[in-house]
VOGU-3710 file (C-alpha; in Angstrom, 3 decimals, decimal comma):
1> xxxxxxxxxx> -17,942/-11,711/16,277  -16,843/-8,268/17,575  -13,800/-6,932/15,788  -11,812/-3,835/16,699  -9,156/-2,640/14,218  -6,608/0,006/14,634  -4,666/1,377/12,459  -3,243/5,142/10,989  -1,000/7,900/9,757  -0,962/6,994/6,197
11> xxxxxxxxxx> -3,116/5,299/3,811  -0,731/2,366/3,348  -2,035/1,342/6,925  -5,490/2,078/6,711  -6,573/0,804/3,339  -5,605/-2,448/4,265  -7,490/-2,164/7,865  -10,540/-1,132/5,612  -10,101/-4,491/3,040  -9,942/-6,366/5,775
21> xxxxxxxxxx> -13,334/-5,189/7,204  -15,006/-5,877/3,951  -13,394/-9,484/3,567  -14,777/-9,890/6,948  -17,895/-8,826/6,299  -18,281/-10,775/3,366  -17,579/-13,702/5,119  -19,722/-12,962/8,531  -22,518/-10,487/7,672  -23,169/-10,350/11,711
31> xxxxxxxxxx> -19,920/-9,211/12,513  -19,483/-6,106/14,160  -16,809/-3,506/14,016  -14,994/-0,959/16,043  -12,230/1,370/14,336  -9,979/3,152/16,620  -7,688/5,939/15,503  -6,258/9,611/16,426  -8,565/12,335/16,096  -6,143/14,245/13,978
41> xxxxxxxxxx> -5,103/11,299/11,390  -5,808/10,593/7,928  -8,225/7,764/9,463  -10,335/10,062/11,101  -11,323/11,443/7,790  -11,560/8,312/5,747  -13,143/5,464/8,204  -16,272/7,361/9,340  -16,951/7,605/5,314  -17,391/4,047/5,547
51> xxxxxxxxxx> -19,783/4,005/8,002  -17,711/2,149/10,464  -18,053/2,885/14,303  -15,031/5,140/15,070  -13,270/6,124/18,433  -10,046/7,655/19,081  -6,976/7,984/21,381  -4,282/10,715/21,569  -0,887/9,542/20,773  1,908/10,696/18,952
61> xxxxxxxxxx> 5,118/8,668/17,837  8,513/8,703/19,170  11,525/10,488/17,809  14,187/8,690/16,863  16,663/11,085/18,535  16,862/11,674/22,200  14,205/14,203/22,877  12,011/15,417/26,281  9,380/15,057/23,590  9,788/11,255/24,028
71> xxxxxxxxxx> 9,225/11,722/27,588  6,019/13,239/27,095  5,035/10,579/24,473  5,586/7,931/27,212  2,812/9,664/28,970  0,493/10,029/26,244  0,853/6,287/25,678  -0,091/5,204/29,017  -2,879/7,700/28,960  -4,038/5,895/25,537
81> xxxxxxxxxx> -3,623/2,677/26,965  -6,124/3,802/29,809  -8,748/5,319/26,891  -8,399/2,330/24,862  -9,165/0,002/27,552  -12,345/2,203/28,358  -13,396/1,508/24,859  -12,846/-2,180/24,997  -14,985/-2,375/28,137  -17,660/-0,811/26,459
91> xxxxxxxxxx> -17,130/-2,760/23,151  -16,417/-6,006/24,265  -14,035/-7,294/21,142  -13,283/-10,752/20,613  -10,416/-10,072/18,808  -8,069/-6,898/18,330  -6,215/-6,380/14,687  -3,368/-3,261/14,066  -2,487/-2,611/11,020  0,339/-0,146/11,709
101> xxxxxxxxxx> 1,129/3,428/12,695  1,835/4,647/16,342  -1,899/4,591/17,116  -1,531/0,793/17,163  0,915/1,047/20,259  -1,644/1,656/23,143  -4,535/0,069/21,372  -3,159/-3,323/20,706  -1,117/-3,187/24,142  -3,985/-2,340/25,993
111> xxxxxxxxxx> -5,874/-5,661/24,324  -2,796/-8,069/25,023  -2,946/-6,778/28,811  -6,696/-7,714/28,860  -6,136/-11,180/27,669  -7,812/-10,330/24,275  -6,856/-12,199/21,302  -4,493/-9,766/19,077  -2,512/-9,595/15,409  -0,669/-7,270/14,077
121> xxxxxxxxxx> -0,376/-6,829/10,004  2,604/-5,669/8,681  2,743/-4,215/4,885  6,237/-3,442/4,644  9,067/-5,505/4,147  10,834/-3,601/7,322  8,547/-3,078/10,004  8,218/0,551/12,012  8,664/0,822/15,568  5,381/0,359/16,306
131> xxxxxxxxxx> 5,200/-3,265/15,071  8,595/-4,429/16,231  7,433/-3,210/19,821  4,070/-4,949/19,801  5,377/-8,058/18,194  6,456/-9,323/22,075  2,851/-8,887/23,105  0,890/-10,184/20,353  -0,373/-13,761/19,433  0,109/-13,545/15,777
141> xxxxxxxxxx> 2,033/-11,515/13,261  0,855/-11,442/9,715  3,274/-10,445/7,052  2,985/-9,415/3,757  7,042/-9,807/2,508  8,771/-12,935/3,456  12,038/-10,472/3,919  10,251/-9,402/7,162  10,154/-12,538/8,831  14,150/-11,882/10,498
151> xxxxxxxxxx> 12,408/-9,264/12,367  9,956/-11,109/14,452  9,491/-13,798/16,559  9,170/-16,883/14,000  6,782/-18,964/15,898  4,269/-16,260/15,404  4,606/-15,179/12,017  1,868/-16,197/9,346  2,447/-15,113/5,567  -1,068/-13,744/4,823
161> xxxxxxxxxx> -0,111/-10,774/2,471  -1,915/-7,666/2,014  -6,036/-7,942/2,151  -5,692/-4,822/-0,720  -4,290/-7,494/-3,224  -7,449/-9,220/-2,685  -9,525/-6,165/-3,210  -7,818/-5,413/-6,629  -8,289/-8,947/-8,535  -11,448/-8,857/-7,626
171> xxxxxxxxxx> -12,231/-5,708/-9,214  -10,117/-6,822/-11,836  -12,159/-9,386/-12,782  -15,431/-6,952/-13,328  -13,505/-4,681/-14,978  -15,038/-2,720/-18,235  -12,945/-3,616/-21,279  -13,105/-0,394/-22,623  -11,879/1,443/-19,318  -8,592/2,796/-21,192
181> xxxxxxxxxx> -10,515/3,838/-24,350  -12,460/5,988/-22,133  -9,281/7,660/-21,164  -8,282/8,347/-24,469  -6,126/5,362/-25,110  -6,393/2,722/-27,594  -7,120/-0,587/-26,256  -4,982/-2,690/-28,945  -1,798/-1,012/-27,794  0,379/-2,044/-25,204
191> xxxxxxxxxx> 0,121/0,317/-22,221  2,795/1,806/-19,522  1,103/3,296/-16,648  3,381/5,757/-14,534  1,909/7,219/-11,580  3,819/8,876/-8,221  0,996/8,583/-6,040  -1,973/10,794/-5,342  -0,009/13,756/-5,285  2,473/12,507/-7,978
201> xxxxxxxxxx> 6,654/12,851/-7,590  8,343/15,677/-9,049  11,502/13,687/-9,738  9,338/10,698/-11,913  7,235/13,748/-13,791  10,531/15,277/-14,530  11,913/12,197/-15,993  8,747/11,473/-17,800  8,710/14,985/-19,445  12,228/14,308/-20,750
211> xxxxxxxxxx> 11,456/11,580/-22,471  8,296/12,792/-24,035  10,198/13,227/-27,658  11,051/9,731/-27,856  7,650/8,352/-27,252  6,380/9,475/-30,603  8,340/6,656/-32,285  6,927/3,897/-29,852  4,563/1,521/-30,891  3,047/1,340/-27,319
221> xxxxxxxxxx> 1,552/3,956/-25,291  1,792/5,538/-22,093  -1,066/6,729/-19,394  0,845/9,409/-16,877  -0,849/10,290/-13,900  0,854/13,446/-12,347  -0,873/14,012/-9,481  -3,188/16,775/-8,778  -0,617/19,189/-7,452  1,758/18,764/-10,564
231> xxxxxxxxxx> -0,680/18,683/-13,075  -1,191/22,210/-14,800  2,844/22,613/-14,628  3,292/19,165/-16,626  0,400/20,092/-19,115  2,079/23,115/-19,923  5,725/21,771/-20,137  3,805/19,032/-22,451  2,595/21,803/-24,832  5,896/23,250/-25,370
241> xxxxxxxxxx> 7,278/19,801/-26,227  4,511/19,584/-28,766  1,462/16,902/-29,605  2,837/13,472/-28,363  -0,264/11,571/-29,410  0,572/8,321/-27,556  1,131/9,985/-23,991  -2,151/10,766/-22,191  -1,747/12,640/-19,046  -4,458/12,838/-16,150
251> xxxxxxxxxx> -4,246/14,486/-12,746  -5,490/11,436/-10,900  -7,560/8,124/-11,392  -10,542/7,509/-9,377  -10,413/4,045/-11,097  -6,983/2,728/-10,348  -7,821/-0,974/-9,700  -9,667/-1,241/-12,984  -6,972/0,495/-14,952  -4,383/-1,570/-13,383
261> xxxxxxxxxx> -5,951/-4,597/-14,429  -5,643/-3,651/-18,530  -1,887/-2,179/-18,692  1,040/-3,925/-19,435  3,641/-2,308/-17,053  3,645/0,308/-14,333  6,500/2,731/-13,295  5,813/3,926/-9,509  7,050/4,459/-6,052  7,113/1,140/-3,962
271> xxxxxxxxxx> 4,695/1,986/-1,121  3,228/-1,408/0,336  -0,161/-1,288/-0,830  0,922/-0,434/-4,643  3,207/-3,328/-4,699  0,526/-5,601/-3,273  -1,807/-4,592/-6,192  0,783/-4,889/-8,867  2,042/-8,403/-7,606  -1,505/-9,968/-7,030
281> xxxxxxxxxx> -1,860/-9,068/-10,690  1,374/-10,485/-11,935  1,934/-6,815/-13,408  5,745/-5,968/-14,407  6,873/-2,786/-12,643  9,511/-0,404/-12,810  10,182/1,114/-9,283  11,546/4,378/-8,069  11,283/4,097/-4,397  10,869/7,672/-2,404
291> xxxxxxxxxx> 14,029/8,146/-0,392  12,069/10,198/1,799  10,623/7,393/3,909  11,248/6,108/7,552  13,837/3,359/7,599  14,356/3,915/3,539  11,439/1,047/3,464  10,315/1,664/0,223  13,683/0,901/-1,463  13,556/-2,525/0,704
301> xxxxxxxxxx> 10,167/-3,339/-0,558  11,284/-2,637/-4,162  14,561/-4,932/-3,680  12,140/-7,654/-2,569  10,357/-7,598/-5,798  13,977/-6,984/-7,854  14,950/-10,093/-5,989  12,080/-12,333/-7,271  12,274/-10,897/-11,097  9,210/-9,032/-10,718
311> xxxxxxxxxx> 10,751/-5,391/-10,921  13,463/-3,561/-11,920  14,377/-0,765/-9,419  16,170/2,680/-10,453  17,075/4,812/-7,337  15,791/8,540/-7,401  19,249/9,785/-7,660  20,325/7,607/-10,478  17,259/8,186/-12,525  17,563/9,946/-15,879
321> xxxxxxxxxx> 15,360/10,642/-18,851  17,144/8,091/-21,310  17,915/5,166/-18,428  13,957/5,372/-17,744  13,279/4,929/-21,349  15,665/2,313/-21,777  14,114/0,291/-18,759  10,732/0,829/-20,301  11,716/-0,557/-23,808  13,578/-3,342/-22,253
331> xxxxxxxxxx> 10,476/-4,770/-20,737  7,995/-3,692/-23,180  9,393/-4,536/-25,977  10,610/-8,177/-25,003  7,969/-10,649/-24,310  10,476/-13,104/-22,434  11,140/-10,555/-19,974  8,082/-9,405/-19,556  6,717/-12,850/-18,956  9,672/-13,769/-16,423
341> xxxxxxxxxx> 8,804/-10,241/-14,489  4,852/-11,389/-14,844  5,400/-14,687/-13,428  7,977/-13,402/-10,613  5,255/-11,028/-9,465  2,398/-13,777/-9,186  4,917/-15,745/-7,496  4,838/-13,403/-4,638  1,709/-11,839/-5,016  -1,322/-13,196/-2,697
351> xxxxxxxxxx> -4,636/-13,076/-4,260  -6,473/-14,290/-1,219  -5,026/-12,479/1,628  -7,896/-11,041/2,923  -9,126/-14,655/3,288  -6,272/-16,009/4,411  -6,323/-12,902/7,721  -10,019/-13,968/8,171  -8,868/-17,523/8,732  -6,804/-16,629/10,945
361> xxxxxx> -8,927/-14,272/13,186  -11,488/-17,218/13,022  -8,872/-19,591/14,424  -8,070/-17,224/17,511  -11,846/-16,464/18,088  -13,171/-19,344/20,125
//
């Protein structure tokens, strides 16, 4: 089986694609792969490191306002379709899978026009422009949130979840029991993980700094991931507050899936990959969605979990140190609330998302 995967722009599109490739490899060790991205996108740095053959097309996204740049984008799209077809003529894929980002547009469209089986995977509750466009041409649409059904033709939809979820569950099963001890935490205490993404999030950092004096009296602990760019400033501000022994501050976690399996609550943004991971593990969450993303999709993702009683949502413009601490307390100290959120998360989490997608692929590849 020859599998062509395309997706790019952000880790939220790239990591599910890589997780899917690893699932296919697990099930079919003779499968061959080609990944098509853009030359300057994040995928051009990440994918080749995985030893996956990588080709590029040149394409940019549409502006949401009327612009002459959109005319140029149409011409780039048509040229990219031609280049993508040439890559396919050489590779001869049995199936083409798009995981989002504007690079998927010309690649998946080209495959559909060539009569190659096609799937798009949507990670968010509200799809982007590219997947809305492609939904008219592909054979199947894999979704991660039930809320996204309304945006696509119902007869094409398969609820699979996000393949990153299955990876984090597999890692959790083999996670060392002393992973928190190695970070300076007490394995016998309940643990709150606070993280704002790989680069951190200033509003979350400011709120946590504002709560530090309250942590001294808590019988639970905090693992606080600041993000690399904020770490030195945050450490300096923590030193001004004075020692808080049950708050451990680190710039970044390289073993996040292992850590997730040992914490009791997460405070985080509401990116699709994060939510796939925490729901697969049944981890209660306090979500502070980024207001700076397209279509405000993080808030919509977060509201999906809130509706399922899996998370509590605090908007950035409503957040304060006291409000955040109150919400943390209400979950971590109340076993009934924690259990309800744990079960709510598991109810919407898909632990076998990768396998589900693989089954869909094998149905289309005769």
